N, C-alpha and C positions, 0 to 999 in steps of 0.2 A: 586125591592128587590134582584133579582138574580144578577143584576149588582153590587149592594152594597156588596153582599156577595163575589162576585168574587174579588172586589177591596180589601176588608179586608183580604181575603185569600192571595192575592199576597203580601200585606204589611207584613202579618205574616210570609210568606215564605222568605222575603228579609233578607239578613244578616244584623245584627245590628252594622255595622262598622261605617258608617258615618250617623250622625243623624242631623236632622234640626227641630227646634221648629216652627210649622206653625202658630198657633194662639191659644188663649184661648177661651173656650166656656163652657156653663153650661151643666152639665151631670147629669142625674137622677140616683141616686144610692140608692136604697131602698126607705125609707120614707123621705130622705133628698136631698137637691139640693146643690152641692158643686161646688166651682170654681176650674177648673182643666185645665190642658194643655196636649195635646198629642204630642208625639215625633215620627216623621215618618222618615224612611230612605230616603235619597235623591234618591236612585236608583229607587224608585217607579215611578218616573216621566219619566223614559226612556222606550222606546218601546221595547228595547232589553232585558228587565228584565225577561220575561218568556221564558225559554229555554226548558221546558218540556210540553208535551201534556197530558191533564187530561180528564178523563171521570167522569161523575156524576153517582154514583151508590148508590141508597137509600139515597140521600141527602148528600153524602160524596164525596170528590174529591180523586181519585186514579190515579197514573201515568198510562198512556196508553203505554203498552208494545207491541211490534210487535210479533205476533205468529210465530211459525215455518213455517206454510203454507205461511204466508205473505212474510217471508224472501225467501222462495223457489220461489215464484212468481217473486220477484224482481230479483233474480239471473237469472231466465229464461228470463226476459226482457233485461238483459244486453247482448250486442252483444258478441258472443264467436267465436273464430277462431279455428276450429278443423281441423285435417288433412283430406283432401278429400280422399275418397276411389277411387280405380281404376275405371276409366270411366269418369273422369272430362273433358277429351278432347271432349267428345260427347255433353257437355253442353256449349261449346263455342258459342258466338253469331255469327250471320251471318254478316260479315263485307262487307260493300258496297265499290266499287271502289271509289277512291278519287274524280275522275271527276264527278261521279254520285252524290256524296254528295254535291259537290259545285253547280252543275247545279240545283239540287232540292232546295237548300237553296236560290239561286239567284232568282228563279221563285217565291218562297213564299215571299221573301222580296219585289220584285217589285209589288206584288199584294196588299201590305199594303197601305191603304188610310189614310189620316189625320183624326184626331178626329173631329167628327161632331160638328157644332155650332161655329167654329172659323171664324169670319167674316173678320178679317184682313188678307190680302193676304200673307204678309211676315210671320206672325205668323203661318198661315196654312201651308206654304211651309216648314218652318223649323221644324214644328211638323211632317210633313210627312217624311222629310229627316232623322230626328233623329229616328223615329219609324222603317224606312226601314233598317237603319244601325244596329239598335239594333236587329231586326229580323234576318238579315243576320248573325250577330255574334252568336246569340243563335242557329240558325239552323245548323251552323258549329260546335259549341262547344258541344252541347248536345250529338250527336252521338259519338264523341270522348270520352266524359266523360263516356258514357255507356259502350264503349269497355273497358276502363280502369277498370271499376268496375266489369265487367263480366269475364274478363280474370283473372284466378286465380294467386295468388302470389305463387312462387315456394316453399316457406317455408310451405305452407299449402297443397302441393300435396303429393301423395304417393311417396316414394323413387324410385320406379320403373319408374314412370312417370317423375320424375325429371331427371333420367338417360336418358330416351327417348328424353327429350328436349335437353339436353346437347349434346348427341351423334348424334342426327338427325339435329339439327339446328346449332350446334356449341356452344362452351362455351361462355356464356354471351350474345348471340344474342337475346334471348327472352327478357331479361331485357332491353337491349339497345333499341329495337324497341318500347317497351312500354314507355320507358322514352322519346323517340323522339315524340311519339304521345302526351304525356302529355305536352311537351314543345310547340308543335304546338297548342294545345288547349289554353294554357295560353297566347301565343302570339296573337292568334285570338281574345281572349276576351279583352286583353289589347288594341290592335289597334282599335277594334270595339267600345269599350267604349270611347276611346279618340276622335275618329272622330264623334261619335254620340253627344258628348258633344260640340264639335266645331260647329256642324251643328245647335244644339239647341241655340247657342249663336249668330247666324247670325243676322245681322241688316236689311237685305233686302231679297227680294225674290231671286234676282240674287245671292247673297252670299250664301243663303241656297242651291240653286241648285248646285253651284260650290263645296260647302262643301260635298254635297251628292255624287257628281261624284268622287271627290278626295278620299273620304272615301271608296267608293265601290272598286275603283282601288287598294287602299292600302291594303284592306282586302284580295282581290283576289291575289295580289302579294305575301303577306305573306303566304297565304294558299298554293298556287301553289308551292312556293319555297320549302316547307317542306312536300308536299303531298306524297312524296315517302314513308314516314314512314307508312301511312295508307295502301298503296299497299303492303308493306312488311308485315304488320300485317294480311292482307287478305291472303297472301301466307302461313304464319305461321298457320293461322286457318285451311286452307285446308289441310296442311301437318299433323297437329296434329289430326284433326278430322278423318283422314284416318288410324290412328294407331289402331291396333287390340285391342279390349277390353278384358281384362282378369277378370274373376269372381273369387275373392279370396275365395269364399265359394264352389267353384267347383274344384275337383281334376284336375290337369294339368300334362300332360306328355310332357317332354321337350326332344327333340332329339338333341344330342350333338355329336360332332366328328370332325375330320379333314375335309377340303373341299373335295367335290366330292366323299364321301364314300358311298352315297346312302341314305342319310337321307330323302330327298324329295320324293324318290320313296316309302319309308316306310310310310311317312305321307299320301300319296295317298291311300296306301293299308289299313292303320289303321283307317283313318278318312275321313271326308267330305272335307278336305283341298285339294286344287289343285295347289300346288306350281309348278313353272317352273322346268323342268328337262332337263338338258343339260350335255354333257360330258366335262365339263371344270370347274375349281375351282371357288368358290364364285358365283355360280348361284343364291343362296339365298341372296338378297340384303337388307333384313330386317327381322323382326319378322313376320312370317306367322302363322295364327291360323286355326285350323281345329277342328272338334267336333266328338266325338264317342258316339254312343247310344248303350248300351248293357243292355239287360234285363230291359228296361225302365229307365235306369240310364244314365245321360248325363255327359260326361267328355270332357276335352279340350286337344288339342294337339298343341304344338308349334314347328315349324321348324325354327332352328336358323342358322345363318351363321357359317361357319367352323372355327376351331381354328388351329393356327399354333404353332410350337414349338418356343416360344420366350417369353421374359419378358413382363409384363403388360405395361411397359413404351413404348415398341415398337409395341404394338398391335394397329391395326386400329380400327375405330369406329364400324365396323361390328362385329369384335370379342368382343369388349366391350359391344355390345348389348347382346350377348350371356351370358357374365358374369353377366350383370345386371339382366337377367331373373333368373339365378341361385342364385343370391345374394338376390333378393328382393321378389321373388314369391315363394309360397309353391308348389314346383314342384317335381315330380318323374322323375328320369333321365333314358332315354334310350340311352346308349352310343353305337355308331355305329363304328365298326372297318372294314377296308377293307384291307385284306392281299393278295389280288390278284395282286397288283402292278398297278391297273388301275387308282387309284385316284391321283397319283402323289406325295403322301406323304409316305415316307419310313416307314416300320413297326417299326423300332427303334424310329423314331420321334413320331409315333402314340402312342407307349407305353409310351414315356415320357409325352406326353399330357395327356394320360389317368391317369397316376400315379399322375400328378399334380392336375388334376380336382378331382380325388378321394380323395386326401388328403385335398383339400380345401372344398369340398362339400360332404364329406363322410356321413354327417348326413341325406342326402336325400335318399329316396328309390331308388334303383339302379338296372338296368338290362343291361347286356352286350350282344351285338348282333354282330356277324361277318356276314357282308353282302357279296353278290356275291360269295357264297360258291361254285357255279357251276364252277367258274374259278380257284378255288384252285387246286394246283398241289402237287404231292408228294414231290418235292423239293421246299422248301419255297423260296419266292422271296427275292433277296438280291440286293439292289440298289448299283450302282457303287460308290456312295458317302459314303456308310456305311463301317465301319471297321468290318469285319466278325470275331467274337470271339467265337470259339467253346466252350470256358469255361463258357460263359455266359448262364447258363442253363435257366434262366428266359426268356431271349430274344429269345433263341432257341425255347422254347416251345410256346412263344407268336407268333412267325412267323408261326407256324403250326396250332395252334388251338385258338389263342387269349387268353384272360384272363380266369382263372378258372371259369367254370360254364357258359361260353358264349354260346349263342344259335346260331347255324349256320342256315342262311336263304338265300333264293334266290328268288327274285321277278320274275325273268325270268322263272324259272322252278317250282315256287310255293312250294319250299322246306321250311319246317319249319314255314310257315305262320300261319297255324292253331294253332300250339303250341305257336307262338309269340302272337297271339291275346288273347289266354287264359292267358298267363303270364302277359300281359299288363293289362288285366281286373283285375286279382288278385292284381296287384300292385296298380292300381287306387282305388280299394276298400279299400286297406290298407291305401292309401293316404287320402281317405275320412275320415277314422277313425282318422287319425292324425289331420286333420283339425278340426274335431269336438272336439277332446280332447284338442287341443290348444285353441279353442274358449271357452271351459269350464274352463280352468285353466290358462288363460292369457298366459304369455310367459314361459310356462313350458318347460323345456328342455326334448325333447323326445328321447327315446332310438332308435338307428339305428336298424331297422328291415329288412334291405335289404337282409341280409343273409338268412332270413326266406323264402324269395321268391324263391331262387335258390334251386333246388333239389340236394340232396347229390349224386345221381347217375351221374349227369352231370359233376362232377369233374373227373370222371375216364373214361367216354365213348367217349371222344373227338376223340381219334384215331380210335375207331370202327366206328363212324359215318362218318369220313372222308374216311375210307377205303370203306364203303358201297357206298358213293357218287361216288368215283372213279370207283368202279366196275360197 
């Protein structure tokens, strides 16, 4: 009965465009029996007629509609590609050396035995050969496919980590190595399947053995010829995995300035970071991370390579790393100036670098520090390459005291270090508020509050502090 009702309902739902008289039959209608004929639509004989799903509710058919929850479940089941947060490099797979992958695959392939129950010697031998070649091919291809799946695509990485890849490995190197590994995988699969098929078609035991030997050598030859791509991927994984991890939810202090101005020394004083300290430029060869713990609060500190006075097109990759940190990470800036003449960069060049960075990244929280204040003299240092202009009041003042509100410190004599730590703590607490505010309001433009950190008194007491230090 249910089947009959379903059929009648489908017929009733079908559009009455094309009709076909099936046959005549007797139909009971009240107290009479009359001769009648029924007209049915031709579409009722097609399986594709029913395009809607129906539920039976109290004996009636109603269309089945997907609920909001079901739609949400389907959306969750769909694969989505979201931007990776910082830290994707620590999730990279462990890449085996190419020779180890091949030796492991060869051992497993040689241990494969023919299928049991094959009495014919020729059939048994070609079965064994085909299975061994297939195993060798799979044992080589599967690790390569795993690497390709687990190494992230650059478009799904955080912009900071994209910059690290380009500046550390070279532009396009990452994609090129992954492409070579994929080509190697495809070649191994193609050659392995071809020779396994030839081995399976052998007519005798001797032919099967020869096909197996030739196939093994061919697969080995193809793999070894392009195996350097696997070793390059191994080096890339080691390099990227050693990159410092930055927590975007944790306030970060970024030390910026010209080379050899004393940034690394301040990192050692302020944090747990232990960067190399030498008296020559570009000691810092990459981004170095340290941590600060104040009042049970954890903060991050980055030591960056020094900047020179030149255009972005002329900057080296070390300088571009510094710019990448400032551009892509929520950092507070500690800009370090050295006016003693020890760093090798003239005060006029340092002022130009400072003004450029302040203009580009003025929305960051900012603190200026003049390091090596124990070496400052009454007469400001003037490099022979500089043009001394007495009318340039800004440069003249900068040579003596640095920017307005700058804090004078000396790691050697412990001058200003306590005040520096207090100011850094205040700035990092403000940076934490910024991060939380930005997280609550999306990409809300934040007002620059760097001037709130500096004290009004420090705009006028630079000369007094310098005089006290000299005394």
